N, C-alpha and C positions, 0 to 999 in steps of 0.2 A: 712284508720283508722288515727285517730289524734293521733300525738305524744305526745300531752299534757293529754290525757286522764289517762295514767298509772301514771303520776306525781299527777294528781288531786286524784285519787283512792288512791294513796299512802298518801298522806296528810291527805285524810278523814279517811282512815284506823288507820293512828297514833292518830289522834283527837279523835275518837271513842273508839278504844282500851284502851286509857288513861282512859276515863270515865268507861269502863267496869271494868278495874281493881280496880279502884278507888271506885265504887259503888256497882258493880255486883259480883265481887269475893268476897266474905266474907270467907275468908279462914285465919286462924292464922299462917299457914306456910309462908305467904306472910309477909316478915319483912325487916325492912331497907327502903331505898327510892328507889322506882322503878321508872326507866324514859325510855320511849321509844326513842332512839336516832335516829332511821332512819328506814324506810319501803321501801324496794325495791319492786316494783310491775314488774310482767312480762308484757310484751307488749300487751298481750290479758287480762290481769288483772284475770287470773284465778289462779294464785300462787303469794305468797308474802313472802319475808324474812323479819322477824321483828328483828330488833337488839333493846335487852333490857340490860339496865345498872342497876345493884342493888348494891347501896352503903350500904354494911354491909360486915360482914365476909362470909368465903366460904359456911358456912352451910345455911345461908340466901340466898345466890346466888343460891345454889343447890336446896333449897326448893321451892324458887320462880319459877325458870324454872320447877320444877316437877309439881307444881300447874298449871303453864300455860300449858305445855304439856297434863296434865290430862283433862283440861278443853277445850282443842283446838274446840271440836265439838261445846260446847256452844258458845264459841267466835266466831266462824265462822259463825253460825246462826245469833248472835246478830249482827254482822256485815253486813251480807247480808240483813236483815231485816232493820236495821238503815240508810244504803246507798242507799237501792232500788235497789241493784244489781241482774241480773238474775242468776248469778253463785257464790257462795260462794267460794271465794279463798282459795285455799290450803295454810295454814299458817304454817311457818317454823321460829321457835323462835331460835335465836342466842345470846349467852351472849355476851355484848360489855363491855370491860374493860376499855375503853378510859376515862370515868369521873373519875374513881378511879385513873387512872395515873395521869390525870390532878391535882387531888388534892394533890397527893404525890409531884408533881412538885412545886406546889403553896407552900406547906408546906415547901420544901427544900429552896425555894427562900426567904421564909419568916425567916428562920433560919438564913440564910447568911445574910440577911439585919440586922437581930438583932446581928449578929456577934456570934451566938452560933457554927457555923461550921468553 
C-alpha cells in the first residue's frame, strides 16, 4: 500500500469538506469563520480526524460542532461521492483552538509594539 494515499485523501477531504460547509450546509447555527486546520487519515483511509477551527465565541464554536456532528452522514456520503472512494471514511470532528490562540498572540504583540502594555 502506498504511504502517499492517506496524505492525498486527507488533502482531498480537507478541500471537499470546505466546499460542503460553505455551499451545502445551509444552517444558521454555523456562525463565525470556520476553517479546517487539518485532516488526519488512517492508513487504510476508512477513518479520518478533522480538526475544525471556529473563529467566534464559545456558543458559535459549540453550534458549529453540533451542526457538523448532526450532518456527519450527509458529509460522509458527499465526500465518498465526490472523491470516488470505495468506503466513506468515518469522520471524527475535533475543535482546534490554534487559530484563536494565534490571533490573541498577534493582538498582544501589536499592543506591545504600540506601547499599550
